[in-house]
N, C-alpha and C positions, 0 to 999 in steps of 0.2 A: 493406352488412351484413357482407360477408366481412372487410373491413378492420377493422371494429369488433370482430368475434369474434376475429380474429388479435391485435389489440391487447390485448383482455381476457385472452386466454390468456398472452401475454407478461407482462402485469402480474402475473397469478397465479403464473406460474413464477418471476418475479423475487422476489416476496414470499416464496414458500416456500423458494426457494434461499437467499435472504439470511438467513432465519430459521435454516435448517439450518447455514449457515456460522457464524453468530454463536453458536449453541449449541456447535458444535465448538470454536470458538476459546475460548469461556468454559470448556469442559472443560480445554483446554490451559492456560489461565491458572490454573485451580484445581489442576491436577496437576503442573505443571512450575515449578520455580524460575526466575526471570528470563525468563519468557515474557511478552511485552508486546503488548498489543492495544488499539487505540483506534478508535472509529468515530463517525460523526455521521449524523444522520437528517434527513429532510425529509418534507413532505407525509404526514401520518398515519403517522408512524413508519416511513417507507421508508428503507432503507439508502442513504446518500449517499456517504460516504467511509469506507474501512476501511484500517487500517495495522497491520502486525504484524511482529514479529521474535522469534526464539527465543534461548536462552542461548548457543548455539554462534555465532550471528551476532554477538552482543554481544562475545563473547571475541575473535572474529576482527577485529571493528572496533577493539577496544582494541589489538590487535597491529599491524594494517595499515591505519591510517587516513590514510595520506599522500595518496592520491588517491582521491576518491570519485566514481564515475561515476553520474550521475542521468539516467535515460532512461526513456522509455515505449515500450510496444509498439504504440502508436497504434491503440487500439480493435480489436484482433484477437480479442477474446473474444466470447462469445455475446451479451453485452449492449451491445456497442459502447462500452465505457467505457475510459478510459485506465488501463492497468495499468503501474505504475512499479516499477522495480528500482533499488536502490542497490547498486552492485557495486564491487569492487576486485580486484586480483590479489595473491596472497600470495607469499611467498618461493619457493614451488615452481612459480610461474607458473600456478597454478590460479585460476579465478574464484571469488571469495567473494561470496555474496549477503548483504548486511548487513541490508537492510530491504525490505519489499514493501508496495505500496499499490495499492488500487483506488479510483479517484476517480470522482465523478459527472460532472465536466467539467474543462476545462483553463483555468480562470480564475486570475487572480492570487490571488484569495481562497482558492481550493482549494489552490494551491501554497503559499501562506503558512501555512495551517493544517497542511499536510503537513510543512513544514520546522520549524514550532514543535513538532509532535508528534515529529518525528525528534530534535530537540535534547533534548526531555524524555526520550525513551527511552534516550538515551546519556549522561545526566547532564550535558548541556551541554558535552561534550568535542568541540569543533569539529574537523572534518577539516582537514587542512592545505590542500588544494585540492579544488575541485569542478569536474567537467566535465559539461556539458549539451549538448543539441542546440540548434538555433536557434529554438526555440519562444519567442515574445515573452513569454508569461506566465511561463515559467520564469525 
């Protein structure tokens, strides 16, 4: 019974948190030029994957797209979901975060969807090179 109650609470928290996050991101899309956000759902409109970038990230990508590092934090968030960052280093040796994504899983299908969305968000201007970790699905 305790396991069921705990699972139910986590489901409700995830649903309300994802709804709040989507509302926040929709406000950003409506109020900011070049703010990009895409998401996918599963099982009764549950948030599955979410991907976003702002106009500053787009500008930095256009300037510093020589090496794109694609890595995840390996489920260190409250929902144990892969959180991915696309980063590079600018001419001042500072880290630039180009895109951010929260995925439901680490499957080839999720990564493929993520990369298609990435290319869409940057008008299909491919990076010169991409570095990843040793994840087979990546």
